N, C-alpha and C positions, 0 to 999 in steps of 0.2 A: 511048364514049371521049370525054372532054372535050378540046376543043382551045382553046387560048388564043392570042390575039395577043401580040406582044411587049409592048405597053403593058399588057395585062391581067396578064401575068406579072410585070411590074415592080410593078404595084399590089399584087398578092398578096404578093410578096416584101417590099415596104415595110410592109404591114400585119403580116406575120409578124415582121419585125424589130422593129417598134414594140411588139408584144405581148411579145416576149422581153426587151426592154430596159426594161420597166415596173418601177417600184418595187414592192416586195411589196404594199403597201397598195393601190396603184392596180390591180395585177393581180388582187387579190381582188375589187375593185369591178367590174372587167371581167368576171371569171368569174361574179359575182353577176348582172350584167345579162344576160350570154349565157345563163345557166341559165334565166332567165325566158322567153327566146325559144325555147329548146329545149323547155321545158314546153308552150308555146303551139303551136309549129309542128313539133316533132319534130327529130330529129338532123340532118336535111338542111339546116336553117337555118344551121348553122355554116359552110356554104360560101357564104352570101349576103354579098357585098361590102358592101352598104349596112348590114346589121345589124352586121357587124364594125366598120365605121367608126363607127356610132352608139355601140356599146358602148365603143370606145376613147375617143371624145369624152366620153361620159357619165361614164366612170371618172375623168376629170379635173375634172368639175364639182363644185361644193360643195353638191350637192343630195343629200339623204338620202331613200331610198325608205322607204315605210311598212313596218314589220316585224310587223304584226298577224297576217298569214298569207300563204300563197303566192298565194292568189287576189288579194289586195290588191296584192302586189308585181307580179304579172303584169299586172294592170290598169294600174297606175302606169307600168310600162315600155311597155306598149302605147301609152298616150296620150303619153308622153314621145317615143317614136319617131315617132308620127304628127305631133306638133308639130315635131320636128326635121326630118322629111322635107318638111314643108310650108313650111319657112322660106324 
């Protein structure tokens, strides 16, 4: 059973509210980014706070992912996340 502190619950609630309130185009970009991480790490990654936050932020950037194939998309997201995390 997962137990969250009050601060963690507020962060999760904030993220979920942010995702629900996204514009349709931004929500598609969020889902696109999240799908890459699900392909790379499995479905449990959807509970990772850092991945969710990255996908929210990336969906608002003016950066386009390569669309040649899923491997290229996954590699692109991996390196984008790695750079984002190291900032």
